[in-house]
PAZAPA-4460 file (N, C-alpha, C; in steps of 0.05 Angstrom, whole numbers, plus 32768, in hexadecimal, padded with zeros to 4 digits):
% residues 148
    n_x    n_y    n_z   ca_x   ca_y   ca_z    c_x    c_y    c_z   seq   type   mol
   7E7C   836B   7778   7E73   8350   7774   7E8A   833D   7779     1      M     A
   7E86   8328   7789   7E9A   8315   7790   7E97   82FD   777E     2      K     A
   7EAD   82F5   7772   7EAE   82DE   775F   7EC4   82CB   7766     3      L     A
   7EC2   82B3   775D   7ED7   829F   775F   7EE0   8299   7742     4      I     A
   7EFA   829D   773C   7F04   8298   7721   7F07   827B   771C     5      L     A
   7EFF   8272   7705   7F02   8256   76FD   7F18   8252   76E9     6      T     A
   7F22   8268   76DD   7F38   8268   76CA   7F4A   8280   76CF     7      Q     A
   7F61   827F   76C3   7F74   8296   76C6   7F69   82AE   76B7     8      E     A
   7F69   82C5   76C4   7F61   82DE   76B8   7F77   82F2   76BD     9      V     A
   7F83   82FC   76A7   7F9A   830E   76AA   7F92   8327   76B9    10      T     A
   7FA1   832E   76CD   7F9C   8346   76DC   7F89   8341   76F4    11      G     A
   7F7C   832A   76F6   7F6A   8325   770C   7F74   830E   771E    12      L     A
   7F7C   82F8   7712   7F85   82E2   7722   7F82   82C7   7714    13      G     A
   7F87   82B2   7723   7F86   8298   7718   7F6E   8288   7722    14      G     A
   7F6B   826F   7719   7F55   825E   7722   7F55   825B   7740    15      P     A
   7F3D   825E   774B   7F3A   825B   7768   7F3C   8274   7778    16      G     A
   7F44   828A   776B   7F47   82A4   7779   7F2B   82B0   777D    17      D     A
   7F26   82BB   7794   7F0E   82CA   779A   7F14   82E7   7795    18      V     A
   7F05   82F4   7783   7F0A   830F   777B   7EF2   8321   777F    19      I     A
   7EF6   833B   7780   7EE1   834E   7782   7EE2   8360   7769    20      E     A
   7ECD   8360   7758   7ECD   8370   7740   7EB3   8380   773F    21      V     A
   7EB2   8393   772D   7E99   83A3   7729   7E83   8390   771F    22      K     A
   7E6A   8396   7726   7E53   8385   771F   7E51   8380   7701    23      D     A
   7E53   8395   76F1   7E4F   8392   76D4   7E65   8380   76C8    24      G     A
   7E7D   8383   76D0   7E93   8373   76C5   7E8F   8355   76CC    25      Y     A
   7E87   8350   76E5   7E83   8334   76EC   7E6A   8328   76DF    26      G     A
   7E54   8337   76DF   7E3A   832D   76D5   7E3A   832B   76B6    27      R     A
   7E47   833E   76A8   7E46   833E   768B   7E5E   8332   767D    28      N     A
   7E74   832E   768B   7E8C   8324   767D   7E96   830A   7689    29      Y     A
   7E9D   830B   76A3   7EAA   82F4   76AF   7E98   82DB   76B2    30      L     A
   7E81   82DF   76BD   7E6F   82C8   76C2   7E64   82BC   76A8    31      V     A
   7E5B   82CC   7694   7E51   82BF   767B   7E66   82B0   766C    32      P     A
   7E80   82B8   766E   7E95   82AB   765F   7E9F   8292   766E    33      R     A
   7E96   828E   7686   7E9D   8276   7696   7EB8   8278   76A3    34      G     A
   7EC4   8290   76A5   7EDE   8292   76B3   7EDA   8298   76D1    35      V     A
   7EC1   829C   76DA   7EBC   82A1   76F6   7EA0   8297   76FD    36      A     A
   7E9D   8291   7717   7E83   828A   7722   7E7D   829C   773A    37      I     A
   7E64   82A0   7740   7E5D   82B1   7757   7E67   82A4   7771    38      R     A
   7E70   82B6   7783   7E79   82AC   779D   7E62   82A7   77AF    39      W     A
   7E62   8290   77BC   7E4E   828A   77D0   7E5C   827D   77E8    40      T     A
   7E4D   8279   77FE   7E59   826D   7815   7E62   8250   780F    41      R     A
   7E53   8242   77FF   7E5A   8227   77F6   7E71   8227   77E2    42      G     A
   7E78   823E   77D8   7E8D   8240   77C4   7EA9   823A   77CF    43      G     A
   7EAC   823A   77E9   7EC6   8234   77F4   7ED0   8218   77EC    44      E     A
   7EBD   8205   77EA   7EC5   81EA   77E1   7ECE   81EB   77C4    45      K     A
   7EC1   81FC   77B4   7EC8   81FF   7798   7EE4   820B   7796    46      T     A
   7EEA   821F   77A7   7F04   822C   77A7   7F1A   8217   77AD    47      V     A
   7F15   8207   77C1   7F29   81F3   77C8   7F2E   81DE   77B2    48      E     A
   7F18   81D5   77A5   7F1C   81C2   778F   7F2A   81CE   7777    49      S     A
   7F24   81E7   7771   7F31   81F5   775B   7F4E   81F8   7761    50      I     A
   7F55   8200   7779   7F71   8205   7780   7F80   81EA   7781    51      K     A
   7F74   81D5   7789   7F82   81BB   7789   7F88   81B2   776D    52      S     A
   7F74   81B6   775B   7F78   81AE   773F   7F8E   81C0   7732    53      A     A
   7F8E   81D9   773A   7FA2   81EC   772F   7FBE   81E4   7738    54      R     A
   7FC1   81DD   7751   7FDB   81D6   775C   7FE6   81BC   774F    55      S     A
   7FD4   81AA   7748   7FDE   8191   773C   7FE6   8196   771F    56      S     A
   7FDA   81AA   7712   7FE1   81B1   76F6   7FF8   81C4   76F4    57      R     A
   7FFC   81D4   7709   800F   81EA   7707   802C   81E0   7708    58      A     A
   803D   81F3   7700   805A   81EE   7702   8062   81EC   771F    59      V     A
   8074   81DA   7726   807A   81D5   7742   8085   81ED   7750    60      R     A
   8099   81FB   7745   80A4   8213   7752   80B1   8224   773D    61      D     A
   80BD   823A   7746   80C9   824D   7733   80E1   8241   7725    62      Q     A
   80F0   8230   7733   8108   8224   7726   80FF   8211   7710    63      A     A
   80E9   8202   7714   80DE   81F1   7700   80D4   8201   76E8    64      H     A
   80C7   8218   76EE   80BE   822A   76D9   80D5   8234   76C8    65      A     A
   80EB   823B   76D5   8102   8245   76C6   810E   822F   76B4    66      L     A
   810D   8216   76BE   8117   81FF   76AF   8106   81FB   7696    67      E     A
   80EB   81FC   769A   80D9   81F9   7683   80DD   8210   766F    68      I     A
   80E1   8228   767A   80E5   8240   7668   80FE   823B   7657    69      K     A
   8114   8231   7662   812C   822C   7653   8126   8217   763D    70      A     A
   8117   8202   7643   8111   81EE   762F   8100   81F9   7619    71      K     A
   80EC   8209   7620   80DA   8214   760B   80E8   8228   75F9    72      L     A
   80F9   8239   7605   8107   824D   75F4   811C   8241   75E3    73      E     A
   8128   822A   75EB   813D   821D   75DC   8131   820B   75C5    74      A     A
   8119   8202   75C9   810D   81F0   75B6   8103   81FE   759D    75      A     A
   8106   81F1   7586   80FA   81FA   756D   80DF   81ED   756B    76      T     A
   80CA   81FD   756A   80AF   81F3   756B   80A2   81F7   7550    77      V     A
   809C   81E1   7542   808E   81E2   7529   8071   81DB   752E    78      N     A
   805F   81EC   7523   8042   81E7   7525   8038   81E2   7509    79      V     A
   8031   81C9   7502   8026   81C2   74E8   8009   81CA   74E5    80      P     A
   8002   81D8   74D0   7FE7   81E1   74CB   7FE0   81DD   74AD    81      V     A
   7FC6   81DE   74A8   7FBD   81DD   748C   7FBE   81F9   7481    82      K     A
   7FCA   81FC   7469   7FCC   8216   745D   7FC6   8214   743F    83      A     A
   7FBE   822B   7434   7FB7   822C   7418   7FCD   823A   7408    84      G     A
   7FC5   8245   73F1   7FD8   8253   73E0   7FE3   826C   73EE    85      E     A
   7FFC   8271   73EA   8008   8289   73F5   800E   8288   7413    86      G     A
   800B   8271   7420   8011   826E   743C   7FFB   8277   744F    87      G     A
   7FE3   827C   7445   7FCD   8284   7456   7FC0   826B   7463    88      R     A
   7FBA   826D   747C   7FAF   8257   748B   7F91   8255   7488    89      L     A
   7F87   823D   748B   7F6A   8238   748C   7F60   823C   74A8    90      F     A
   7F61   8254   74B2   7F5A   825A   74CE   7F72   8267   74DC    91      G     A
   7F75   8262   74F5   7F8B   826D   7505   7F97   8257   7516    92      A     A
   7FAF   825B   751F   7FBC   8249   7532   7FB1   824F   754D    93      V     A
   7FA6   823B   755A   7F99   823F   7574   7FAD   823A   758B    94      T     A
   7FA7   8245   75A3   7FB8   823E   75BA   7FBA   8220   75C0    95      P     A
   7FA5   8211   75B9   7FA5   81F4   75BD   7FBA   81E7   75AA    96      A     A
   7FBB   81F0   7591   7FCF   81E6   757E   7FEB   81EC   7588    97      D     A
   7FEF   8204   7592   8009   820D   759C   8011   81FD   75B5    98      I     A
   7FFE   81F8   75C7   8003   81E9   75DF   800C   81CC   75D9    99      A     A
   7FFE   81C0   75C6   8006   81A4   75BF   8022   81A3   75B2   100      S     A
   8028   81B7   75A2   8042   81B8   7595   8058   81BD   75AA   101      A     A
   8053   81CF   75BD   8066   81D5   75D2   806A   81BD   75E5   102      L     A
   8055   81AF   75EB   8057   8197   75FC   8068   8182   75EE   103      T     A
   8063   817E   75D4   8072   816B   75C5   8090   8172   75C2   104      E     A
   8095   818C   75BF   80B1   8195   75BB   80C1   8195   75D5   105      A     A
   80B4   819D   75EB   80C3   819F   7604   80C1   8187   7616   106      S     A
   80AD   8177   7613   80A9   8160   7625   809B   8167   763F   107      G     A
   8095   8181   7643   8087   818B   765A   806A   8192   7653   108      E     A
   8056   818B   7663   803B   8193   765C   8037   81B1   765D   109      P     A
   802B   81BD   7648   8026   81D9   7647   8007   81DD   7645   110      V     A
   7FFC   81ED   7656   7FDF   81F2   7656   7FD9   8208   7642   111      D     A
   7FC4   8204   7632   7FBD   8217   761D   7FB5   8232   7629   112      K     A
   7FAB   8233   7642   7FA3   824C   764E   7FBA   825E   7656   113      R     A
   7FD2   8253   7655   7FE9   8263   765D   7FF7   8270   7645   114      T     A
   7FEC   826B   762D   7FF8   8275   7614   7FEB   828F   760C   115      I     A
   7FFB   82A4   7607   7FF1   82BE   75FE   7FFB   82C3   75E2   116      A     A
   7FE8   82C6   75D0   7FEE   82CC   75B4   7FE5   82E9   75AF   117      V     A
   7FF8   82FB   75A8   7FF0   8317   75A5   7FDE   831B   758D   118      E     A
   7FE7   8313   7575   7FD7   8315   755D   7FD1   82F9   7553   119      N     A
   7FB9   82F5   7548   7FB2   82DA   753E   7FC6   82D1   7529   120      A     A
   7FCE   82B8   752C   7FE2   82AD   7519   7FD2   82A1   7501   121      I     A
   7FD4   82AF   74EA   7FC5   82A7   74D3   7FD7   82A3   74BA   122      K     A
   7FF1   82A1   74BE   8003   829D   74A7   801A   828A   74AF   123      S     A
   8026   827F   749B   803D   826E   74A0   8055   827F   74A7   124      L     A
   8069   8272   74B4   8081   8281   74BB   8086   8281   74D9   125      G     A
   8099   8293   74E1   80A1   8295   74FD   808F   82A8   750C   126      A     A
   8087   82A1   7524   8076   82B1   7535   8080   82AF   7552   127      H     A
   807A   82C2   7563   8081   82C2   757F   8068   82C0   7590   128      Q     A
   8069   82B0   75A5   8053   82AE   75B9   805F   82AE   75D5   129      V     A
   804F   82B7   75E8   8058   82B8   7603   8049   82A2   7613   130      S     A
   8059   8294   7624   804E   827F   7635   8053   8286   7652   131      V     A
   803E   8289   7661   8041   8291   767E   8042   8277   768E   132      R     A
   805A   8271   7698   805F   8258   76A7   805A   825B   76C5   133      L     A
   805E   8273   76CF   805B   8279   76EC   8053   8296   76EE   134      D     A
   804C   829F   7706   8044   82BB   7709   805A   82CE   7700   135      D     A
   8073   82C5   7704   808A   82D7   76FE   809B   82CE   76E6   136      E     A
   8095   82B6   76DB   80A5   82AB   76C5   8094   82A7   76AD   137      V     A
   809C   82B4   7696   808F   82AE   767D   80A5   82AB   7668   138      S     A
   809F   829A   7654   80B2   8294   763F   80A7   829E   7625   139      A     A
   80B9   82A9   7614   80B2   82B1   75F9   80BC   829B   75E7   140      T     A
   80A9   828F   75D9   80B0   8278   75C9   80AD   827F   75AB   141      V     A
   80C0   8275   759B   80BF   8279   757E   80B1   8261   7571   142      S     A
   809C   8267   7563   808D   8252   7555   8093   8254   7537   143      L     A
   8095   823D   752A   8098   823C   750D   807F   822E   7502   144      N     A
   806D   823E   74F7   8054   8233   74EC   805A   8228   74D0   145      V     A
   8057   820E   74CC   805E   8201   74B3   8045   81F4   74A7   146      V     A
   8046   81F1   748C   8030   81E3   747E   8032   81C5   7484   147      K     A
   801C   81BA   748D   801D   819E   7495   8007   818D   748B   148      G     A
***
């Protein structure tokens, strides 16, 4: 099955990439979740528009990605959340929360789709997250989840 990715999918590609996957994976997972659309002849226009939007949002080059990585790893990032007794959170820290805190701390826009959280953050304290800035550059950022 031929699909056009509309979002980043780890191991498959980025927005605007035309991929070939097994029918079941595409029909039951990728298309219903909205991360891919079926490929058609008219889809070439869609591919171009997705790629142009991606290039305007993306990091300029690898040197710029390394610069952003240095800023993110050097910054102390505090994420204020609502918490109850014993430091337990009322929910979890979302990638959107992390992205806004990283953008505020570094001064560089960070997309929430580039943030990888291994285990859900559901307690106060120090945590580590990975931010993929470029295909070859990713930063490991220390977060400090504080009661706010």
